[in-house]
Backbone as a ProteinNet text record, in pm:
[ID]
protein_1_A
[PRIMARY]
MTQAGYVGEDVESVIQKLVQAAGGNAEKAQQGIVFLDEVDKIAAAHEGHSPAYRDVSGEGVQHALLKLVEGTVVNVKSGRKGVGAQQDTVQVDTSDILFVASGAFNNLDKIVARRLDKKSLGFGSLSGELRVSNDDPNSEQARKRDYLLSRADQGDLINFGIVPELVGRFPVLVPFHSFDQDMLVRVLTEPQNSLLTQLKLQFAIDNVDLSFSSEALQQVAQLALERKTGTKVVTPICVL
[TERTIARY]
-8494.6	-8505.3	-8374.4	-8341	-8220.8	-8252.1	-8156.5	-8166.2	-8143.5	-8189.6	-8158.6	-8007.2	-7955.4	-7811.1	-7743.4	-7810	-7755.6	-7813.2	-7742.5	-7792.2	-7912	-8021.5	-8142.6	-8261.5	-8375.7	-8496.9	-8505.1	-8531	-8555.3	-8686.2	-8694.9	-8814.7	-8939.7	-8928.6	-9045.5	-9098.3	-9017.3	-9065.7	-9180.7	-9189.2	-9301.3	-9433.2	-9434.4	-9555.4	-9582.5	-9476.9	-9496.1	-9565.9	-9525.8	-9589.9	-9736.4	-9763.8	-9901.8	-9987.4	-9933	-10005.7	-10031.3	-9932.1	-9949	-10053.7	-10055.9	-10157	-10297	-10303.7	-10432.6	-10466.6	-10397	-10425.7	-10387	-10289.1	-10245.4	-10331.4	-10431.7	-10523.8	-10466.1	-10420.2	-10356	-10453.2	-10580.1	-10678.3	-10702.2	-10711.8	-10727.4	-10603.3	-10486.2	-10360.9	-10351.3	-10404.2	-10398.2	-10484.6	-10569.8	-10651.6	-10604.4	-10483.4	-10432.7	-10362.5	-10316.5	-10242.5	-10106.8	-10000.7	-9864.8	-9810.4	-9772.8	-9715.7	-9564.7	-9489.9	-9344.3	-9287	-9243.4	-9189.8	-9040.2	-8989.5	-8847.6	-8794.6	-8877.2	-8834.4	-8721.4	-8703.8	-8594.6	-8458.2	-8452.8	-8324.6	-8271.7	-8349.3	-8298.2	-8259.8	-8250.4	-8210.3	-8067.3	-8041.3	-7907.4	-7845.2	-7711.5	-7642.8	-7690.4	-7716.8	-7770.2	-7736.9	-7674.5	-7641.4	-7572.1	-7471.9	-7394.3	-7453.7	-7574.8	-7638.9	-7601.1	-7541.8	-7498.2	-7556.3	-7667.7	-7730.3	-7636	-7634.9	-7544.2	-7578	-7706.9	-7747.6	-7777.6	-7711.8	-7739.9	-7709.6	-7803.1	-7786.4	-7685.4	-7616.1	-7517.2	-7580.7	-7708.1	-7775	-7808.8	-7805.9	-7827.6	-7948.9	-7924.5	-8032.4	-8098.5	-8025.3	-8077.5	-8205.3	-8213.1	-8333.7	-8453	-8428.4	-8538.4	-8596.9	-8508.8	-8557.6	-8631	-8583.8	-8653.9	-8792.4	-8800.8	-8929.1	-9019.9	-8959.9	-9037	-9116.3	-9055	-9124.5	-9252.7	-9245.7	-9365.3	-9471.8	-9429.9	-9524.5	-9589	-9510.2	-9564.2	-9664.8	-9641.7	-9728.9	-9654.2	-9643.7	-9576.6	-9634.2	-9601	-9645.7	-9527	-9543	-9435.1	-9482.6	-9389.6	-9416.9	-9366.6	-9455.3	-9417.2	-9477.6	-9419.4	-9472.6	-9596.6	-9697.3	-9825.2	-9829.3	-9738.5	-9742.6	-9825.1	-9893.1	-9973.1	-9893	-9911.8	-9838.2	-9883.1	-9783.4	-9811.3	-9779.1	-9719.1	-9680.8	-9559.9	-9567.1	-9456.5	-9440	-9314.6	-9285.9	-9280.3	-9304.1	-9295.1	-9418	-9396.3	-9508.2	-9558.7	-9689.6	-9746.7	-9688	-9670.3	-9626.7	-9743.3	-9767	-9877.8	-9825.2	-9898.5	-9865.7	-9950.1	-9884.4	-9953.9	-9927.5	-10034.5	-10025	-10032.6	-9927.4	-9921	-9986.2	-10046.3	-10098	-10201	-10285.9	-10394.5	-10366	-10246.5	-10209.9	-10179.1	-10230	-10202.7	-10074.8	-9976.5	-9850	-9845.7	-9815.3	-9800	-9658.9	-9584.6	-9446.3	-9431.9	-9346.4	-9323.3	-9177.7	-9137.1	-9000.5	-8975.7	-8865.8	-8830.8	-8774.4	-8701.5	-8641.7	-8566.1	-8474.1	-8393.7	-8316.5	-8318.3	-8250.8	-8325.4	-8440.9	-8520.6	-8561.1	-8583.9	-8621.4	-8513.8	-8387.5	-8278	-8273.8	-8308.7	-8316.4	-8426.8	-8540.4	-8651.7	-8610.1	-8538.7	-8495.8	-8404.9	-8313.2	-8223	-8301.5	-8401	-8482.1	-8559	-8621.1	-8696.6	-8604.9	-8484.1	-8387.1	-8348.1	-8329.9	-8292.8	-8404.3	-8528.7	-8642.2	-8654.5	-8600.4	-8617.9	-8505.7	-8407.4	-8296	-8348.7	-8298.6	-8344.2	-8460.7	-8516.2	-8629.9	-8601.6	-8472.3	-8437.4	-8424.4	-8312.9	-8286.4	-8378.1	-8419.7	-8501.9	-8419	-8288.8	-8207.7	-8207.6	-8211.1	-8208	-8330.4	-8447.7	-8570.1	-8606.6	-8538.5	-8572.2	-8463.7	-8365	-8261.5	-8325.1	-8298.9	-8372.8	-8280.9	-8337	-8266.6	-8370.3	-8323.8	-8415.6	-8426.5	-8440.4	-8448.5	-8586.9	-8610.6	-8738.8	-8854	-8950.2	-9062.2	-9142.3	-9130.6	-9202.9	-9128.7	-9005.9	-8926	-8968.9	-8927	-8958.9	-8893.3	-8769.9	-8700.9	-8773.2	-8826.9	-8900.7	-9027.6	-9091.6	-9211	-9174.5	-9057.9	-9011.8	-8981.1	-8925.2	-8897.9	-9028.1	-9130.9	-9260.6	-9314.4	-9294.2	-9339.8	-9267.9	-9135.8	-9058	-9102.5	-9126.2	-9170.3	-9307.6	-9389	-9520.1	-9505.9	-9388.8	-9362	-9283.7	-9253.1	-9174.5	-9251.6	-9178.7	-9241.4	-9159.9	-9203	-9137.2	-8990.2	-8960.5	-8822.3	-8731.3	-8782.9	-8703.7	-8672.5	-8768.5	-8744.8	-8639.9	-8640.5	-8538.8	-8401.2	-8392.3	-8265.1	-8222	-8316	-8284.1	-8219	-8251.9	-8190.8	-8287.7	-8416	-8514.2	-8523.3	-8516.1	-8512.8	-8644.2	-8637.4	-8757	-8873.1	-8843.5	-8951	-9030.2	-8959.6	-9027.5	-9105.2	-9047	-9116.6	-9247.4	-9242.6	-9361.2	-9475	-9443.2	-9546.6	-9613.7	-9565.3	-9625.8	-9662.5	-9770.5	-9804.2	-9854.3	-9901.1	-9957.3	-9856.7	-9812.7	-9717.8	-9791.8	-9774.5	-9842.7	-9739	-9704.6	-9608.1	-9675.2	-9600.8	-9650.7	-9576.1	-9644.9	-9582.3	-9487.7	-9389.9	-9298.5	-9376.1	-9326.8	-9388.2	-9368.3	-9471.1	-9453.1	-9477.6	-9462.5	-9469.7	-9606.9	-9712.1	-9847.1	-9875.8	-9823.5	-9846.8	-9776.8	-9656.3	-9584.8	-9658	-9717.7	-9796.4	-9914.9	-9976.4	-10088.5	-10042.8	-9922.6	-9867.6	-9849.7	-9811.5	-9790.6	-9920.5	-10027.4	-10148.3	-10268.6	-10283.4	-10409.3	-10423.9	-10317.3	-10336	-10388.5	-10462.6	-10522.2	-10415.2	-10302.8	-10193.8	-10075.2	-10100.8	-9997.3	-9887.2	-9775.4	-9662.5	-9701.9	-9777.1	-9816.9	-9906	-9994.5	-10080.3	-9996.7	-9896	-9808.8	-9731.3	-9678.8	-9602.8	-9691.5	-9813.5	-9905.7	-9937.7	-9954.8	-9983.3	-9865	-9744.1	-9624.8	-9611.5	-9636.7	-9627.2	-9740.2	-9855.9	-9970.9	-9945	-9855.5	-9820.3	-9765.5	-9693.9	-9637.9	-9725.1	-9851.7	-9948.2	-9905	-9844.2	-9802.9	-9891.3	-9951	-10036.8	-9951.4	-9922.2	-9835	-9919	-9882.6	-9952.8	-9852.3	-9887.5	-9801.7	-9880.7	-9820.6	-9884.4	-9872.2	-9956.4	-9949	-9816	-9761.1	-9630.8	-9521.2	-9528.5	-9428.1	-9434.5	-9555	-9570.8	-9515.6	-9539.5	-9484.9	-9332.3	-9275	-9129.7	-9071.4	-9137.1	-9092.5	-9094.5	-9202.3	-9213.8	-9106.3	-9076.4	-8973.9	-8836.5	-8805.4	-8677.4	-8666.7	-8777.9	-8778.7	-8750.7	-8807.9	-8783.9	-8638.6	-8581.2	-8442.7	-8346.3	-8381.3	-8294	-8316.1	-8419.7	-8444.3	-8457.2	-8519.3	-8537.8	-8685.3	-8772.3	-8915.1	-8965.9	-9053.9	-9118.1	-9030.2	-8922.5	-8840.9	-8776.5	-8743.8	-8673.3	-8769.2	-8899.1	-8996.1	-8991.7	-8981.8	-8980.4	-8864.2	-8737.8	-8628.5	-8636.1	-8690	-8703.8	-8799.4	-8912.6	-9011.2	-8956.5	-8884.5	-8831.3	-8725.5	-8642.2	-8539.2	-8601
3696.3	3827.3	3902.7	3985.2	4066.9	4204.4	4297.5	4426.2	4408.7	4506.1	4505.5	4510.9	4428.9	4426.7	4309.3	4242.9	4124.4	3999.7	3888.8	3763	3718.4	3688.1	3647.9	3724.8	3710.1	3777.7	3917.8	4018.1	4152.3	4153.9	4247.9	4257.7	4277.1	4354.9	4383.8	4260.1	4154.9	4032	3970.8	4005.5	3959.6	4010.4	4137	4196.2	4139	4111.2	4051.6	3916.5	3835.5	3705	3721.7	3824.5	3850.9	3886.7	3970.6	4009.8	3888.4	3804.4	3684.3	3590.8	3580.8	3497.6	3554.8	3687	3753	3756.5	3676.5	3669.3	3793.5	3867.9	3990.1	4110.6	4094.1	4201.6	4281.5	4404	4485.9	4524.3	4550.8	4590.4	4478.4	4356.1	4242.3	4225.9	4241.8	4226.3	4327.6	4447.6	4552.9	4522	4420.4	4376.8	4241.2	4204.3	4071.3	4063	3943	3914.1	3856.4	3911.4	3863.1	3801.3	3674.2	3604.8	3596.3	3659	3663.3	3562.2	3448.6	3344	3365.9	3319	3325.5	3468.8	3563.6	3703.3	3726	3634.6	3647.4	3637.6	3579.2	3561.6	3689.6	3797.3	3924.9	4015.1	3958	4035.9	4084.5	4205.6	4263.4	4258.9	4268.8	4273.1	4396.3	4380.4	4491.2	4468.8	4568.1	4563.3	4433	4399.2	4279.5	4151.4	4158.1	4037.2	4021.8	3909	3886.5	3755.6	3759.2	3636.3	3554.5	3424.5	3337.5	3334.7	3358.6	3348.3	3484.5	3590.6	3725.4	3735.7	3789.5	3802.9	3912.9	3903.4	4004.8	4142.3	4149.7	4278.6	4335.8	4249.9	4294.4	4382.7	4499.3	4591.4	4649.6	4651.5	4713.2	4649.9	4516.3	4449.5	4481.5	4505.4	4543.3	4678.4	4772.8	4904.9	4897.3	4809.1	4790.4	4731.3	4636.3	4575.5	4676.4	4763.3	4864.1	4953.1	4988.3	5073.5	5007.3	4875.9	4804.4	4800.9	4772.6	4758.3	4892.5	5000.5	5133.3	5178	5134.2	5174	5252.8	5196.9	5263.2	5208.1	5271.1	5224.2	5161.3	5036.4	4965.9	4921	4917.3	4868.4	4725.7	4632.9	4491.9	4430.7	4320.6	4248.5	4170.2	4175.7	4114.1	3964.6	3916.9	3776.5	3753.9	3859.6	3849.6	3902.7	3842.3	3881.9	4019.5	4101.7	4231.8	4229.4	4337.6	4345.2	4256.7	4172	4081.7	3980.6	3963.2	3867	3934.3	4066.3	4141.2	4117.2	4119.1	4109.2	4248.6	4258.4	4385.3	4423.7	4553.8	4606	4680.7	4654.2	4720	4791.1	4893.1	4964.7	4909.4	4884	4829.4	4918.7	4965.3	5041.8	4942.7	4936.7	4836.2	4882.3	5000.4	5058.6	4970.7	4902	4823.1	4673.2	4633.8	4492	4453.4	4339.5	4290.7	4207.5	4250.1	4177.4	4102.1	3974.1	3889.2	3831.5	3845.6	3797.9	3689	3590.5	3483.4	3440.2	3365.7	3314.9	3236.6	3161.8	3082.8	3170.9	3276.7	3369.1	3294.5	3209.1	3133.7	3227.8	3197.7	3273.8	3401.2	3427.5	3541.1	3520.4	3395.2	3365.6	3410.6	3400.4	3440.8	3592.4	3663.8	3809.8	3850.6	3782.5	3810	3779.9	3668.5	3629.4	3734.6	3789.8	3893.6	4017.5	4054.3	4171.6	4148.6	4033.7	4003.9	3995.1	3946	3933.8	4071.3	4167.1	4302.7	4366.9	4341.2	4399.3	4344.5	4224.6	4160	4192.8	4275.2	4308.2	4368.7	4317.3	4362.7	4281.7	4195.4	4113.2	3965.1	3931.2	3791.9	3766.2	3707.9	3686.5	3580.5	3604.9	3508.2	3413.6	3441.1	3366.6	3217.5	3178.8	3036.7	2963.8	3024	2955.3	2980.5	3078.7	3109.8	3068.2	2993.5	2945.4	2846	2863.7	2786.9	2719.8	2626.7	2561.1	2517.1	2456.3	2408.2	2256.7	2202	2057	2005.5	1879.4	1813.4	1904.9	1931.2	2019	1973.9	1846.8	1799.1	1830	1879.9	1903.5	2032.1	2043.8	2162.8	2286.3	2270.9	2385.2	2436.4	2345.7	2388.6	2463.4	2419.9	2490.7	2630.5	2642.8	2774.9	2863.3	2800.8	2876.6	2930.1	2846.6	2891.9	3006.5	2996.9	3103.3	3233.8	3226.2	3346.3	3410.7	3329.5	3385	3450.2	3400.8	3463.3	3601.2	3629.6	3759.6	3853.5	3809.8	3891.8	4017.6	4128.3	4251.7	4312.2	4427.4	4490.5	4521.9	4559.6	4590	4469.2	4352.1	4229.8	4201.9	4228.4	4208.6	4306.2	4427.8	4525.9	4478.5	4427.4	4374	4250.2	4180.1	4063.6	4105.8	4228	4275.6	4323.9	4339.9	4395.8	4546.1	4626.9	4772.1	4820	4923.6	4969.4	5006.1	5069.8	5111.9	4992.4	4884.3	4765.5	4695.3	4689.2	4629.8	4704.3	4837	4917.6	4892	4834.7	4804.7	4669.6	4597	4468.1	4474	4544.4	4569.7	4448	4346.1	4228.3	4114.3	4066.6	3955.3	3830.8	3720.2	3595.2	3484.1	3442.3	3332.1	3196.6	3102	2965.8	2871.7	2768.9	2670.7	2581.2	2525.4	2430.2	2307.6	2247.9	2123.9	2012.6	1932	1808	1692.4	1571.3	1454.5	1440.8	1459	1445.1	1550.5	1672.1	1778.8	1749.3	1693.1	1657.4	1547.4	1454.2	1349.7	1412.7	1511.8	1580.4	1653.4	1712.9	1779.3	1679.2	1557.8	1453	1405.7	1407.8	1337.3	1425.3	1540.4	1613.8	1712.9	1782.9	1878.3	1810.2	1884.5	1828.8	1774.1	1845.4	1801.6	1759.5	1676	1636.3	1555.6	1544.5	1467.8	1323	1262.5	1122.9	1107	1203.5	1198	1203	1290.3	1301.9	1172.8	1114.6	989.9	876.7	869	763.5	777.4	902.1	925	885.7	915.5	879.2	727.8	656.8	510.5	449.6	515.6	463.8	462.2	550.5	551.7	416.2	350.2	217	105.8	139.8	42.3	-14.9	69.9	29.9	101.8	25	81.5	107.2	234	271.4	306.4	250.1	282.8	290.6	367.2	384.6	345.5	268	236.2	356.7	363.5	473.8	473.3	352.9	343.1	402.8	379.1	433.8	586.2	640.5	785.5	848	782.5	831.6	829.2	725.3	714.8	825	852.3	961	1093.7	1118.5	1242.4	1250.9	1139.3	1137.9	1170	1113.4	1142.3	1290	1347.6	1489.7	1575.9	1538.5	1613	1602.3	1484.7	1464.5	1547	1569.3	1647.7	1797.8	1836.7	1976.2	2069.3	2023.3	2107.6	2123.5	2090.5	2108.4	2020.7	2077.2	1998.2	1980.1	2057.8	2051.5	1915.5	1846.1	1718.8	1602.1	1624.8	1515.8	1452.6	1533.7	1480.5	1384.8	1425.3	1330.3	1204.6	1214.3	1095.4	996.7	1046.5	958.3	898.2	977.9	929.4	823.2	844.1	744.8	616.2
3479.6	3416.6	3433	3334.4	3340.6	3284.9	3307.9	3242.9	3093.4	3015.8	2873.3	2856.2	2768.3	2746.3	2812.3	2905.6	2969.6	2903.2	2917.7	2863.3	2945.8	2880.3	2950.9	2897.5	2962	2916.5	2975.1	2889.3	2937.9	3016.1	3110.2	3193.3	3107.7	3000.7	2918.1	2845.9	2837.8	2773.9	2853.7	2982.5	3065.3	3007.1	2967.4	2910	2771.7	2697.3	2564.8	2575.3	2673.3	2693.2	2733.4	2813.5	2854.8	2733.5	2645.8	2524.8	2436.3	2421.5	2339.3	2399	2534.3	2600.7	2580.4	2557.6	2533.8	2385.6	2306.4	2163.1	2087.1	2141	2075	2105.7	2193.5	2229.1	2346.1	2318.1	2420.6	2531.5	2496.7	2598.1	2698.6	2650.6	2741.9	2828.8	2768.5	2842.8	2956	2933.9	3035.1	3156.6	3147.6	3260.9	3313.7	3276.8	3309.8	3444	3474.4	3597.6	3558.4	3615.3	3589.9	3718.2	3710.5	3826.2	3806.9	3896.4	3889.3	3987.5	3937.3	4024.2	4046.3	4161.6	4197.9	4193.7	4237.1	4236.8	4336.7	4432.1	4528.8	4461.6	4342.3	4274.8	4211.7	4215.7	4166.7	4283.5	4404.3	4521.1	4504.1	4551.5	4546.4	4685.3	4690.5	4819.7	4896.2	5026.1	5105.6	5251.9	5313.7	5456.1	5494.8	5417	5449.3	5398.7	5340.4	5287.8	5142.3	5106.1	4968.6	4917.9	4844.5	4796.1	4710.9	4732.3	4658.4	4510.4	4476.1	4337.1	4275.9	4324.7	4275	4126.5	4049.9	3906.2	3876.8	3762.2	3727	3715.7	3684.8	3673.9	3810.3	3913.9	4050.6	4068.1	4126.1	4158.7	4034.2	3923.5	3802	3752.3	3757.4	3708.4	3797.8	3925.6	4014.6	3974.4	3940.2	3899.2	3765.6	3676.5	3549.4	3573.7	3667.2	3701.9	3770.7	3852.1	3924.8	3829.3	3716.5	3619.3	3570.2	3546.5	3500.8	3609.2	3732.1	3842.8	3877.4	3869.6	3899.3	3793.5	3670.7	3560.6	3456	3338.1	3227.2	3097.6	2987.6	2856.6	2785.2	2743.6	2675.2	2537.3	2444.9	2309.8	2298.6	2268.7	2258.7	2132.9	2089.8	1974.4	2017	1934	1969	1942	1856.8	1818.3	1693.3	1646.2	1523.9	1405.9	1291.1	1171.3	1124	1091.7	1033.8	886.1	838.7	698.1	674.5	572.7	544.2	655.5	697.3	804.1	940.4	943.2	1067.5	1155.2	1287.8	1381.3	1416.5	1438.1	1483	1618.2	1638	1767.2	1830.9	1959	2029	2153.1	2195.3	2318	2432.5	2544.6	2661.1	2781.7	2845	2969.1	3084.9	3166.1	3273.3	3403.4	3404	3529.1	3599	3521.8	3581	3583.3	3545.4	3550.3	3694.9	3738.6	3873.9	3872.1	3949.7	3960	4093.1	4085.5	4203.9	4200	4309.3	4314.1	4419.2	4390.5	4487.6	4482.6	4584.2	4587.8	4714.8	4716	4834.4	4945	4908.7	5004.4	5114.1	5073	5168.5	5260.2	5388.2	5494.2	5534.5	5475.6	5522	5667.2	5705.3	5844.1	5941.9	5901	5989.6	6005.2	5899	5907.1	6004.1	5996.4	6088.5	6231.7	6251.9	6386.3	6447.9	6366.7	6418.8	6459.9	6380.4	6414.9	6544	6557.4	6678.9	6799.3	6777.4	6885.6	6938.2	6846.1	6887.2	6967.9	6928.1	7000.1	7141.1	7163	7292.8	7390.2	7349.3	7438	7567.3	7678.6	7808.4	7861	7777.3	7818.4	7798.8	7777.6	7753.3	7605	7564.3	7422.1	7362.7	7238.2	7166.3	7081.5	7069.9	6973.4	7000.2	7127.8	7158.3	7107.3	7125.1	7084.5	6939.2	6873	6735.3	6637.9	6684	6592.9	6496.7	6366.4	6266.5	6167.2	6092.6	5982.6	5881	5771.7	5668	5673	5791	5807	5769.1	5802.1	5776.9	5819.1	5727.9	5761.4	5882.7	5920.6	6037.7	6167.4	6156.8	6276.2	6345.7	6470.7	6548.7	6488.1	6437.5	6378.2	6254.7	6174.5	6055.5	6094.6	6202.5	6249.2	6298.3	6361.1	6404.3	6283.4	6178.9	6056	5997.2	5993.5	5943.2	6028.2	6158.8	6248.6	6217.2	6199.1	6170.4	6039.9	5938.2	5810.5	5822.5	5915.2	5936.8	6000.6	6059.7	6122.4	6030.6	5908.7	5816	5776.7	5760.9	5715	5600.5	5552.7	5438.5	5467	5591.7	5627.8	5614.1	5644.4	5630.2	5483	5394.5	5251.2	5200	5253.1	5214.7	5259.4	5382	5431	5353.4	5294.7	5211.9	5080.8	5034.9	4911	4805.9	4843	4750.4	4776.1	4670.5	4688.6	4750.4	4837.3	4909.3	4818.4	4704	4614.5	4561.3	4530.4	4478.9	4589.8	4708.7	4823.1	4849.7	4837.5	4862.7	4766.4	4650.3	4551.2	4576	4675.6	4712.7	4861.1	4895.3	5035.7	5112.6	5042.6	5110	5103.7	5220.6	5228.8	5277.1	5205.4	5240.9	5253.4	5376.4	5393.1	5372.9	5318.7	5300.5	5393.8	5440.2	5527.5	5448.3	5518.3	5455.6	5408.6	5299.7	5251.6	5353.4	5372.8	5447	5349.9	5398.6	5311.5	5245.1	5322.2	5267	5160.2	5181.7	5084.8	4952	4959.6	4837.7	4760.6	4832.6	4766.3	4693.3	4753.9	4689.3	4563.2	4567.9	4449.1	4336.2	4372.4	4272.4	4208.3	4284.5	4240	4207.8	4273.2	4264.4	4148.5	4106.5	3996.4	3870.3	3790.4	3668.7	3574.4	3565.3	3478.3	3564.5	3664.1	3759.6	3693	3763.1	3710.3	3683.6	3774.8	3756.2	3633.3	3612.2	3493.4	3366.1	3365.5	3248.7	3224.2	3332.1	3317.4	3266.4	3317.8	3273.5	3125	3079.3	2937.8	2850	2898.8	2822.1	2808.4	2917.1	2912.5	2829.9	2831.2	2756.4	2606.3	2560.2	2417.6	2374.6	2467.1	2439.5	2497.7	2522.4	2575.8	2710.8	2792.5	2927	3028.3	3117.9	3222.1	3345.9	3372.7	3484.5	3606.7	3721.2	3845.5	3959.5	4063.2	4180.3	4305	4390.7	4518.4	4610.6	4710.8	4806.7	4879.8	4903.9	4970.2	4882.9	4751.3	4659.6	4656.3	4656.8	4655.5	4783	4895.9	5022.1	5019.6	4956.8	4948.9	4860.6	4749	4661	4736.1	4809.8	4886.5	4993.8	5059	5162.6	5104.6	4988.1	4922.4	4885.5	4840.1	4805.1	4927.6	5041.4	5165.1	5207.9	5194.4	5235.4	5151.3	5025.8	4937.3	4952.6	5026.5	5064.6	4944.5	4838.5	4720.6	4685.7	4779	4755.2	4642.8	4559.7	4454.3	4331.3	4317.9	4196.3	4175.4	4284	4270.9	4248.1	4261.4	4248.9	4110.5	4006.1	3868.9	3844.5	3872.2	3848.2	3933.9	4055.2	4140	4074.6	4025.3	3961.5	3833	3755.4	3628.1	3650.6	3754	3784.5	3836
[MASK]
++++++++++++++++++++++++++++++++++++++++++++++++++++++++++++++++++++++++++++++++++++++++++++++++++++++++++++++++++++++++++++++++++++++++++++++++++++++++++++++++++++++++++++++++++++++++++++++++++++++++++++++++++++++++++++++++++++++++++++++++

């Protein structure tokens, strides 16, 4: 997402997609749920923290998003044909829309560790036992990282680069555990439209019956863990 005027999708396009998913019905859209993935990528530099992937719009896109989350009326195209080739435009009040935000928030654990370390001054430093990395999720350091993320609060998100007003609109924080090998195998196999299901359908077009042994699936998951990119790398590994 970007501010209006930047290359990319304007924030209001989120509502347009919601309206289109509701069949152009603005009233249904106003009772919808919007899931904002990778919201950490719109973090701005803050208190010495400079995200490597900061968008050119920086803090501006957060303020544009804040207006939607707080509640405002936006005019968007419904996706339905109007007069001629024009699409109908509808007004959508975002006040009752449920917004859910998620992201990897890389290095947020280190921000939490520094805060906890400061609180422990005079009682023995925590830095030695809370030093973390993004290694194998089965490692002790990864378990410590999960622990630190479970202690994250709104102040840590602000120090990460999310503006206080936007943080305040997401009062419930839910940390997720790092992926382990078994969990990645489940991602490959259990969803209704899983990657393996898609690959099998593609091969079936040429009358090829594709199957994976449990050992092969474990190997794919292990390679994904070694590359430290979570589930995103699973697709190219399987295709290769």
